[in-house]
MIDOSE-1310 file (N, C-alpha, C; in nm, 2 decimals, decimal comma, always signed):
residues 76
xxxx	-0,26/+0,43/+1,08/-0,14/+0,50/+1,04/-0,06/+0,41/+0,95; +0,02/+0,48/+0,87/+0,11/+0,40/+0,77/+0,25/+0,44/+0,80; +0,34/+0,35/+0,79/+0,48/+0,37/+0,81/+0,56/+0,32/+0,68; +0,67/+0,39/+0,65/+0,75/+0,36/+0,54/+0,87/+0,28/+0,60
xxxx	+0,88/+0,15/+0,57/+0,98/+0,07/+0,62/+1,09/+0,04/+0,51; +1,21/+0,07/+0,54/+1,32/+0,04/+0,45/+1,39/-0,09/+0,50; +1,40/-0,19/+0,41/+1,46/-0,31/+0,44/+1,58/-0,33/+0,34; +1,69/-0,37/+0,40/+1,81/-0,39/+0,32/+1,84/-0,54/+0,30
xxxx	+1,84/-0,58/+0,17/+1,87/-0,72/+0,14/+2,01/-0,74/+0,09; +2,08/-0,83/+0,14/+2,22/-0,86/+0,10/+2,22/-0,91/-0,05; +2,32/-0,85/-0,13/+2,33/-0,90/-0,26/+2,46/-0,98/-0,27; +2,49/-1,04/-0,39/+2,61/-1,11/-0,41/+2,73/-1,02/-0,43
xxxx	+2,71/-0,90/-0,46/+2,82/-0,80/-0,48/+2,88/-0,76/-0,35; +3,01/-0,74/-0,35/+3,09/-0,70/-0,23/+3,14/-0,55/-0,25; +3,15/-0,48/-0,13/+3,20/-0,35/-0,14/+3,36/-0,36/-0,12; +3,42/-0,25/-0,11/+3,57/-0,25/-0,10/+3,62/-0,32/+0,02
xxxx	+3,54/-0,32/+0,13/+3,58/-0,38/+0,25/+3,55/-0,53/+0,26; +3,49/-0,58/+0,15/+3,45/-0,72/+0,15/+3,32/-0,75/+0,21; +3,24/-0,65/+0,24/+3,11/-0,68/+0,30/+3,01/-0,68/+0,19; +2,90/-0,76/+0,20/+2,80/-0,77/+0,09/+2,73/-0,63/+0,08
xxxx	+2,70/-0,59/-0,04/+2,62/-0,47/-0,06/+2,47/-0,50/-0,03; +2,41/-0,39/+0,01/+2,26/-0,40/+0,04/+2,18/-0,34/-0,07; +2,07/-0,41/-0,11/+1,97/-0,35/-0,20/+1,86/-0,30/-0,10; +1,84/-0,17/-0,10/+1,74/-0,11/-0,01/+1,60/-0,10/-0,08
xxxx	+1,50/-0,17/-0,02/+1,37/-0,16/-0,08/+1,28/-0,10/+0,03; +1,18/-0,03/-0,02/+1,08/+0,04/+0,07/+0,95/-0,02/+0,07; +0,88/-0,04/+0,18/+0,75/-0,10/+0,19/+0,66/-0,01/+0,28; +0,54/+0,00/+0,24/+0,44/+0,07/+0,32/+0,37/-0,03/+0,41
xxxx	+0,37/+0,00/+0,54/+0,31/-0,10/+0,64/+0,21/-0,02/+0,72; +0,09/-0,08/+0,73/-0,02/-0,02/+0,81/+0,00/-0,08/+0,95; +0,01/+0,01/+1,05/+0,03/-0,03/+1,19/-0,01/+0,09/+1,28; -0,03/+0,06/+1,40/-0,07/+0,17/+1,50/+0,05/+0,23/+1,56
xxxx	+0,16/+0,16/+1,58/+0,28/+0,21/+1,64/+0,41/+0,17/+1,56; +0,52/+0,23/+1,59/+0,65/+0,19/+1,53/+0,68/+0,05/+1,57; +0,65/+0,01/+1,69/+0,68/-0,12/+1,74/+0,60/-0,23/+1,66; +0,47/-0,20/+1,63/+0,39/-0,29/+1,55/+0,44/-0,30/+1,41
xxxx	+0,48/-0,19/+1,35/+0,54/-0,18/+1,22/+0,67/-0,27/+1,21; +0,75/-0,26/+1,32/+0,87/-0,34/+1,33/+0,84/-0,49/+1,33; +0,74/-0,52/+1,41/+0,71/-0,67/+1,42/+0,65/-0,72/+1,29; +0,57/-0,64/+1,22/+0,51/-0,68/+1,09/+0,62/-0,70/+0,99
xxxx	+0,72/-0,60/+0,98/+0,83/-0,61/+0,89/+0,92/-0,73/+0,92; +0,94/-0,76/+1,04/+1,02/-0,88/+1,08/+0,95/-1,01/+1,04; +0,82/-1,01/+1,05/+0,75/-1,13/+1,01/+0,76/-1,14/+0,85; +0,75/-1,03/+0,79/+0,76/-1,03/+0,64/+0,90/-1,08/+0,60
xxxx	+1,00/-1,03/+0,66/+1,14/-1,06/+0,63/+1,16/-1,21/+0,66; +1,10/-1,27/+0,76/+1,12/-1,41/+0,79/+1,07/-1,50/+0,68; +0,98/-1,46/+0,60/+0,94/-1,54/+0,49/+1,03/-1,54/+0,37; +1,14/-1,47/+0,37/+1,23/-1,46/+0,26/+1,36/-1,53/+0,30
xxxx	+1,42/-1,60/+0,20/+1,54/-1,67/+0,22/+1,67/-1,59/+0,22; +1,66/-1,46/+0,17/+1,77/-1,37/+0,16/+1,80/-1,32/+0,30; +1,93/-1,29/+0,32/+1,96/-1,22/+0,45/+1,92/-1,07/+0,44; +1,86/-1,02/+0,54/+1,81/-0,89/+0,54/+1,81/-0,82/+0,68
xxxx	+1,79/-0,69/+0,68/+1,77/-0,62/+0,80/+1,68/-0,50/+0,78; +1,61/-0,46/+0,89/+1,53/-0,34/+0,88/+1,63/-0,22/+0,90; +1,63/-0,12/+0,81/+1,72/-0,01/+0,82/+1,65/+0,11/+0,88; +1,53/+0,14/+0,84/+1,46/+0,26/+0,89/+1,31/+0,24/+0,88
xxxx	+1,24/+0,31/+0,98/+1,10/+0,31/+0,98/+1,06/+0,45/+1,01; +0,98/+0,51/+0,92/+0,93/+0,65/+0,93/+0,78/+0,66/+0,91; +0,72/+0,74/+0,99/+0,58/+0,76/+0,98/+0,54/+0,84/+0,86; +0,44/+0,79/+0,78/+0,40/+0,86/+0,66/+0,29/+0,95/+0,69
xxxx	+0,29/+1,07/+0,63/+0,19/+1,17/+0,65/+0,09/+1,15/+0,53; +0,00/+1,06/+0,55/-0,11/+1,03/+0,45/-0,24/+1,06/+0,51; -0,32/+1,14/+0,43/-0,45/+1,18/+0,47/-0,55/+1,07/+0,44; -0,54/+1,01/+0,33/-0,64/+0,91/+0,28/-0,58/+0,83/+0,17
xxxx	-0,62/+0,70/+0,17/-0,57/+0,61/+0,06/-0,69/+0,59/-0,03; -0,67/+0,62/-0,15/-0,78/+0,60/-0,25/-0,75/+0,47/-0,33; -0,82/+0,37/-0,30/-0,81/+0,24/-0,38/-0,94/+0,17/-0,39; -0,94/+0,06/-0,46/-1,07/-0,01/-0,48/-1,14/-0,06/-0,36
xxxx	-1,06/-0,09/-0,25/-1,12/-0,14/-0,13/-1,18/-0,03/-0,04; -1,11/+0,08/-0,03/-1,15/+0,19/+0,06/-1,26/+0,28/-0,01; -1,24/+0,31/-0,14/-1,33/+0,40/-0,21/-1,37/+0,34/-0,35; -1,45/+0,23/-0,35/-1,49/+0,16/-0,47/-1,57/+0,25/-0,57
xxxx	-1,64/+0,35/-0,52/-1,72/+0,44/-0,60/-1,64/+0,51/-0,71; -1,51/+0,54/-0,69/-1,43/+0,61/-0,78/-1,38/+0,51/-0,90; -1,40/+0,38/-0,88/-1,35/+0,29/-0,98/-1,46/+0,23/-1,07; -1,57/+0,29/-1,07/-1,68/+0,23/-1,15/-1,68/+0,29/-1,29
């Protein structure tokens, strides 16, 4: 299964209340459960020096991934 994980990274810009603005980036994570996707995303975020937080995790409705690793016959 694949999950779409949205991670918010703090920027140097401030909003009107004085809180740092978030730059929201989306990542596709392969995992069996939402819990596993959360753990993988947390480990990914730990490798970054920027302050961040996981904002959302949603299950992606993907039938098949066509890429060089899964289906190399289409890339010849």
